[in-house]
C-alpha positions as protocol buffer text, in pm:
chain_id: "A"
residue {
  index: 1
  type: MET
  ca { x: 894 y: -752 z: -783 }
}
residue {
  index: 2
  type: THR
  ca { x: 704 y: -809 z: -464 }
}
residue {
  index: 3
  type: THR
  ca { x: 380 y: -1060 z: -598 }
}
residue {
  index: 4
  type: VAL
  ca { x: 418 y: -1361 z: -704 }
}
residue {
  index: 5
  type: ALA
  ca { x: 128 y: -1615 z: -877 }
}
residue {
  index: 6
  type: ILE
  ca { x: 145 y: -1939 z: -852 }
}
residue {
  index: 7
  type: VAL
  ca { x: -140 y: -2145 z: -1039 }
}
residue {
  index: 8
  type: GLY
  ca { x: -186 y: -2503 z: -908 }
}
residue {
  index: 9
  type: ALA
  ca { x: -154 y: -2585 z: -533 }
}
residue {
  index: 10
  type: GLY
  ca { x: -4 y: -2950 z: -526 }
}
residue {
  index: 11
  type: PRO
  ca { x: 288 y: -3024 z: -402 }
}
residue {
  index: 12
  type: LEU
  ca { x: 528 y: -2806 z: -627 }
}
residue {
  index: 13
  type: GLY
  ca { x: 275 y: -2502 z: -599 }
}
residue {
  index: 14
  type: ARG
  ca { x: 303 y: -2575 z: -258 }
}
residue {
  index: 15
  type: ARG
  ca { x: 684 y: -2573 z: -217 }
}
residue {
  index: 16
  type: LEU
  ca { x: 739 y: -2273 z: -429 }
}
residue {
  index: 17
  type: ALA
  ca { x: 454 y: -2088 z: -235 }
}
residue {
  index: 18
  type: LEU
  ca { x: 659 y: -2152 z: 89 }
}
residue {
  index: 19
  type: ALA
  ca { x: 934 y: -2053 z: -56 }
}
residue {
  index: 20
  type: ALA
  ca { x: 842 y: -1710 z: -189 }
}
residue {
  index: 21
  type: ALA
  ca { x: 637 y: -1604 z: 137 }
}
residue {
  index: 22
  type: ARG
  ca { x: 972 y: -1736 z: 342 }
}
residue {
  index: 23
  type: ALA
  ca { x: 1185 y: -1516 z: 117 }
}
residue {
  index: 24
  type: GLY
  ca { x: 941 y: -1222 z: 223 }
}
residue {
  index: 25
  type: TYR
  ca { x: 724 y: -1235 z: -159 }
}
residue {
  index: 26
  type: ARG
  ca { x: 370 y: -1169 z: -145 }
}
residue {
  index: 27
  type: VAL
  ca { x: 189 y: -1491 z: -265 }
}
residue {
  index: 28
  type: LEU
  ca { x: -110 y: -1533 z: -477 }
}
residue {
  index: 29
  type: LEU
  ca { x: -202 y: -1939 z: -509 }
}
residue {
  index: 30
  type: GLU
  ca { x: -440 y: -2050 z: -703 }
}
residue {
  index: 31
  type: ASP
  ca { x: -623 y: -2384 z: -756 }
}
residue {
  index: 32
  type: VAL
  ca { x: -966 y: -2464 z: -913 }
}
residue {
  index: 33
  type: MET
  ca { x: -1042 y: -2778 z: -695 }
}
residue {
  index: 34
  type: PRO
  ca { x: -1139 y: -2659 z: -341 }
}
residue {
  index: 35
  type: SER
  ca { x: -926 y: -2955 z: -159 }
}
residue {
  index: 36
  type: ASN
  ca { x: -592 y: -2879 z: -268 }
}
residue {
  index: 37
  type: LEU
  ca { x: -662 y: -2535 z: -177 }
}
residue {
  index: 38
  type: HIS
  ca { x: -725 y: -2643 z: 161 }
}
residue {
  index: 39
  type: HIS
  ca { x: -434 y: -2906 z: 163 }
}
residue {
  index: 40
  type: ALA
  ca { x: -241 y: -2584 z: 96 }
}
residue {
  index: 41
  type: ARG
  ca { x: -351 y: -2371 z: 332 }
}
residue {
  index: 42
  type: GLU
  ca { x: -287 y: -2643 z: 618 }
}
residue {
  index: 43
  type: ALA
  ca { x: 37 y: -2708 z: 520 }
}
residue {
  index: 44
  type: LEU
  ca { x: 95 y: -2375 z: 489 }
}
residue {
  index: 45
  type: ARG
  ca { x: -31 y: -2277 z: 830 }
}
residue {
  index: 46
  type: GLN
  ca { x: 249 y: -2544 z: 953 }
}
residue {
  index: 47
  type: SER
  ca { x: 517 y: -2460 z: 815 }
}
residue {
  index: 48
  type: LEU
  ca { x: 500 y: -2053 z: 819 }
}
residue {
  index: 49
  type: GLY
  ca { x: 271 y: -2003 z: 1154 }
}
residue {
  index: 50
  type: PRO
  ca { x: -43 y: -1813 z: 1152 }
}
residue {
  index: 51
  type: GLU
  ca { x: 139 y: -1494 z: 1208 }
}
residue {
  index: 52
  type: ALA
  ca { x: 332 y: -1547 z: 844 }
}
residue {
  index: 53
  type: LEU
  ca { x: 23 y: -1753 z: 667 }
}
residue {
  index: 54
  type: PRO
  ca { x: -105 y: -1317 z: 581 }
}
residue {
  index: 55
  type: ALA
  ca { x: 179 y: -1347 z: 325 }
}
residue {
  index: 56
  type: VAL
  ca { x: 22 y: -1638 z: 108 }
}
residue {
  index: 57
  type: ALA
  ca { x: -371 y: -1576 z: -39 }
}
residue {
  index: 58
  type: PHE
  ca { x: -521 y: -1909 z: -140 }
}
residue {
  index: 59
  type: VAL
  ca { x: -767 y: -1772 z: -425 }
}
residue {
  index: 60
  type: SER
  ca { x: -945 y: -1990 z: -694 }
}
residue {
  index: 61
  type: ALA
  ca { x: -939 y: -1824 z: -1016 }
}
residue {
  index: 62
  type: ILE
  ca { x: -656 y: -1726 z: -1147 }
}
residue {
  index: 63
  type: GLU
  ca { x: -776 y: -1383 z: -1273 }
}
residue {
  index: 64
  type: ASP
  ca { x: -756 y: -1285 z: -894 }
}
residue {
  index: 65
  type: ALA
  ca { x: -408 y: -1461 z: -874 }
}
residue {
  index: 66
  type: VAL
  ca { x: -234 y: -1337 z: -1175 }
}
residue {
  index: 67
  type: ARG
  ca { x: -403 y: -963 z: -1147 }
}
residue {
  index: 68
  type: GLU
  ca { x: -149 y: -776 z: -953 }
}
residue {
  index: 69
  type: ALA
  ca { x: 177 y: -1040 z: -1011 }
}
residue {
  index: 70
  type: ASP
  ca { x: 478 y: -968 z: -1132 }
}
residue {
  index: 71
  type: VAL
  ca { x: 562 y: -1306 z: -1170 }
}
residue {
  index: 72
  type: ALA
  ca { x: 368 y: -1598 z: -1258 }
}
residue {
  index: 73
  type: ILE
  ca { x: 385 y: -1979 z: -1233 }
}
residue {
  index: 74
  type: ASP
  ca { x: 226 y: -2238 z: -1340 }
}
residue {
  index: 75
  type: CYS
  ca { x: 263 y: -2544 z: -1177 }
}
residue {
  index: 76
  type: VAL
  ca { x: 16 y: -2766 z: -1399 }
}
residue {
  index: 77
  type: PRO
  ca { x: 83 y: -3085 z: -1526 }
}
residue {
  index: 78
  type: ASP
  ca { x: 391 y: -3088 z: -1764 }
}
residue {
  index: 79
  type: GLU
  ca { x: 138 y: -3145 z: -2106 }
}
residue {
  index: 80
  type: LEU
  ca { x: 70 y: -2955 z: -2364 }
}
residue {
  index: 81
  type: GLU
  ca { x: -257 y: -2883 z: -2362 }
}
residue {
  index: 82
  type: SER
  ca { x: -198 y: -2788 z: -1978 }
}
residue {
  index: 83
  type: LYS
  ca { x: 59 y: -2577 z: -2016 }
}
residue {
  index: 84
  type: LEU
  ca { x: -117 y: -2358 z: -2338 }
}
residue {
  index: 85
  type: GLU
  ca { x: -424 y: -2335 z: -2169 }
}
residue {
  index: 86
  type: ILE
  ca { x: -237 y: -2187 z: -1878 }
}
residue {
  index: 87
  type: PHE
  ca { x: -28 y: -1917 z: -2053 }
}
residue {
  index: 88
  type: CYS
  ca { x: -310 y: -1806 z: -2271 }
}
residue {
  index: 89
  type: LEU
  ca { x: -551 y: -1760 z: -1971 }
}
residue {
  index: 90
  type: VAL
  ca { x: -243 y: -1544 z: -1796 }
}
residue {
  index: 91
  type: ASP
  ca { x: -131 y: -1368 z: -2112 }
}
residue {
  index: 92
  type: ARG
  ca { x: -497 y: -1205 z: -2133 }
}
residue {
  index: 93
  type: MET
  ca { x: -521 y: -1153 z: -1738 }
}
residue {
  index: 94
  type: ALA
  ca { x: -242 y: -1019 z: -1572 }
}
residue {
  index: 95
  type: PRO
  ca { x: -23 y: -703 z: -1667 }
}
residue {
  index: 96
  type: PRO
  ca { x: 139 y: -650 z: -1904 }
}
residue {
  index: 97
  type: ARG
  ca { x: 469 y: -645 z: -1673 }
}
residue {
  index: 98
  type: THR
  ca { x: 416 y: -1034 z: -1570 }
}
residue {
  index: 99
  type: VAL
  ca { x: 673 y: -1258 z: -1666 }
}
residue {
  index: 100
  type: ILE
  ca { x: 516 y: -1680 z: -1684 }
}
residue {
  index: 101
  type: ALA
  ca { x: 723 y: -1926 z: -1590 }
}
residue {
  index: 102
  type: THR
  ca { x: 637 y: -2263 z: -1672 }
}
residue {
  index: 103
  type: PRO
  ca { x: 835 y: -2601 z: -1493 }
}
residue {
  index: 104
  type: THR
  ca { x: 870 y: -2844 z: -1809 }
}
residue {
  index: 105
  type: THR
  ca { x: 1151 y: -3077 z: -1891 }
}
residue {
  index: 106
  type: LYS
  ca { x: 985 y: -3180 z: -2302 }
}
residue {
  index: 107
  type: LEU
  ca { x: 806 y: -2858 z: -2377 }
}
residue {
  index: 108
  type: SER
  ca { x: 978 y: -2559 z: -2599 }
}
residue {
  index: 109
  type: ILE
  ca { x: 975 y: -2242 z: -2424 }
}
residue {
  index: 110
  type: ALA
  ca { x: 969 y: -2092 z: -2765 }
}
residue {
  index: 111
  type: ASP
  ca { x: 655 y: -2249 z: -2859 }
}
residue {
  index: 112
  type: LEU
  ca { x: 477 y: -2179 z: -2565 }
}
residue {
  index: 113
  type: ALA
  ca { x: 615 y: -1807 z: -2573 }
}
residue {
  index: 114
  type: ALA
  ca { x: 500 y: -1797 z: -2954 }
}
residue {
  index: 115
  type: CYS
  ca { x: 126 y: -1808 z: -2837 }
}
residue {
  index: 116
  type: THR
  ca { x: 135 y: -1534 z: -2602 }
}
residue {
  index: 117
  type: TYR
  ca { x: 175 y: -1157 z: -2655 }
}
residue {
  index: 118
  type: ARG
  ca { x: 457 y: -1142 z: -2436 }
}
residue {
  index: 119
  type: ALA
  ca { x: 712 y: -1377 z: -2560 }
}
residue {
  index: 120
  type: ASP
  ca { x: 1036 y: -1157 z: -2436 }
}
residue {
  index: 121
  type: ARG
  ca { x: 831 y: -1231 z: -2102 }
}
residue {
  index: 122
  type: CYS
  ca { x: 871 y: -1639 z: -2089 }
}
residue {
  index: 123
  type: VAL
  ca { x: 1098 y: -1875 z: -1904 }
}
residue {
  index: 124
  type: ALA
  ca { x: 1126 y: -2204 z: -1891 }
}
residue {
  index: 125
  type: ILE
  ca { x: 1257 y: -2375 z: -1563 }
}
residue {
  index: 126
  type: ALA
  ca { x: 1408 y: -2724 z: -1686 }
}
residue {
  index: 127
  type: ALA
  ca { x: 1369 y: -2908 z: -1372 }
}
residue {
  index: 128
  type: GLU
  ca { x: 1220 y: -3235 z: -1283 }
}
residue {
  index: 129
  type: PRO
  ca { x: 879 y: -3121 z: -1110 }
}
residue {
  index: 130
  type: GLY
  ca { x: 973 y: -3394 z: -818 }
}
residue {
  index: 131
  type: ALA
  ca { x: 1330 y: -3233 z: -755 }
}
residue {
  index: 132
  type: LEU
  ca { x: 1213 y: -2871 z: -772 }
}
residue {
  index: 133
  type: ALA
  ca { x: 915 y: -2956 z: -494 }
}
residue {
  index: 134
  type: GLU
  ca { x: 1107 y: -3141 z: -326 }
}
residue {
  index: 135
  type: GLY
  ca { x: 1416 y: -2847 z: -290 }
}
residue {
  index: 136
  type: THR
  ca { x: 1661 y: -3149 z: -372 }
}
residue {
  index: 137
  type: ALA
  ca { x: 1843 y: -2915 z: -660 }
}
residue {
  index: 138
  type: ARG
  ca { x: 1968 y: -2616 z: -602 }
}
residue {
  index: 139
  type: ASP
  ca { x: 2144 y: -2579 z: -955 }
}
residue {
  index: 140
  type: LEU
  ca { x: 1903 y: -2466 z: -1159 }
}
residue {
  index: 141
  type: LEU
  ca { x: 1869 y: -2402 z: -1485 }
}
residue {
  index: 142
  type: LEU
  ca { x: 1650 y: -2197 z: -1676 }
}
residue {
  index: 143
  type: ARG
  ca { x: 1545 y: -2154 z: -2111 }
}
residue {
  index: 144
  type: SER
  ca { x: 1505 y: -1878 z: -2242 }
}
residue {
  index: 145
  type: THR
  ca { x: 1457 y: -1790 z: -2600 }
}
residue {
  index: 146
  type: LEU
  ca { x: 1597 y: -1539 z: -2844 }
}
residue {
  index: 147
  type: GLN
  ca { x: 1336 y: -1274 z: -2744 }
}
residue {
  index: 148
  type: THR
  ca { x: 1362 y: -1341 z: -2409 }
}
residue {
  index: 149
  type: ALA
  ca { x: 1399 y: -962 z: -2295 }
}
residue {
  index: 150
  type: PRO
  ca { x: 1721 y: -942 z: -2034 }
}
residue {
  index: 151
  type: GLU
  ca { x: 1474 y: -781 z: -1796 }
}
residue {
  index: 152
  type: THR
  ca { x: 1316 y: -1090 z: -1784 }
}
residue {
  index: 153
  type: ILE
  ca { x: 1613 y: -1272 z: -1714 }
}
residue {
  index: 154
  type: GLN
  ca { x: 1701 y: -1056 z: -1446 }
}
residue {
  index: 155
  type: ILE
  ca { x: 1375 y: -1105 z: -1294 }
}
residue {
  index: 156
  type: MET
  ca { x: 1390 y: -1432 z: -1294 }
}
residue {
  index: 157
  type: GLN
  ca { x: 1756 y: -1445 z: -1174 }
}
residue {
  index: 158
  type: GLU
  ca { x: 1689 y: -1228 z: -870 }
}
residue {
  index: 159
  type: PHE
  ca { x: 1407 y: -1454 z: -804 }
}
residue {
  index: 160
  type: TRP
  ca { x: 1572 y: -1770 z: -780 }
}
residue {
  index: 161
  type: VAL
  ca { x: 1853 y: -1626 z: -568 }
}
residue {
  index: 162
  type: ARG
  ca { x: 1599 y: -1546 z: -313 }
}
residue {
  index: 163
  type: LEU
  ca { x: 1465 y: -1844 z: -307 }
}
residue {
  index: 164
  type: GLY
  ca { x: 1781 y: -1974 z: -261 }
}
residue {
  index: 165
  type: PHE
  ca { x: 1892 y: -2164 z: -572 }
}
residue {
  index: 166
  type: GLU
  ca { x: 2178 y: -2113 z: -794 }
}
residue {
  index: 167
  type: PRO
  ca { x: 2006 y: -2029 z: -1135 }
}
residue {
  index: 168
  type: ARG
  ca { x: 2219 y: -2061 z: -1511 }
}
residue {
  index: 169
  type: PHE
  ca { x: 2016 y: -1962 z: -1817 }
}
residue {
  index: 170
  type: GLU
  ca { x: 2028 y: -2154 z: -2165 }
}
residue {
  index: 171
  type: THR
  ca { x: 1864 y: -1981 z: -2467 }
}
residue {
  index: 172
  type: GLU
  ca { x: 1659 y: -2209 z: -2640 }
}
residue {
  index: 173
  type: ALA
  ca { x: 1718 y: -2279 z: -3053 }
}
residue {
  index: 174
  type: ASP
  ca { x: 1429 y: -2116 z: -3237 }
}
residue {
  index: 175
  type: PRO
  ca { x: 1215 y: -2384 z: -3369 }
}
residue {
  index: 176
  type: ALA
  ca { x: 1174 y: -2238 z: -3646 }
}
residue {
  index: 177
  type: SER
  ca { x: 1510 y: -2195 z: -3779 }
}
């Protein structure tokens, strides 16, 4: 895996973009708000320095962010409508190999994954966005479903370890059972 798309350039998106760039990933940071992208560009320029900044591209369309992504992480508000919209867009525009990950403490990853054609490639990051954005939590719980492919778990395990986290997986019960 080499390319990470991050949807949402707020504090969490910026923190993840910085961590992923420092870990050697190519990062595509997307936000529909030009001011968010501007703030993200300035914050990352100060943190990474101008020579490392080319590892991060700033885009204003989800399609441009996920077109070549191996992993797409949405950093939009933890609200059902927002998450569903992003999952549907990423599912439609990203290559079939792309893993979709979302930080959520209150939504079911099984329900979100069921709205895609890649339920086997969806994972929840069960962390408070604030703690994740601040980098204060090193122990990271990831929620998968009974349908999550072993390859997806391996990809996410390697990604988070490379970012300096200690991920562990928990399988979410199927809401239909």
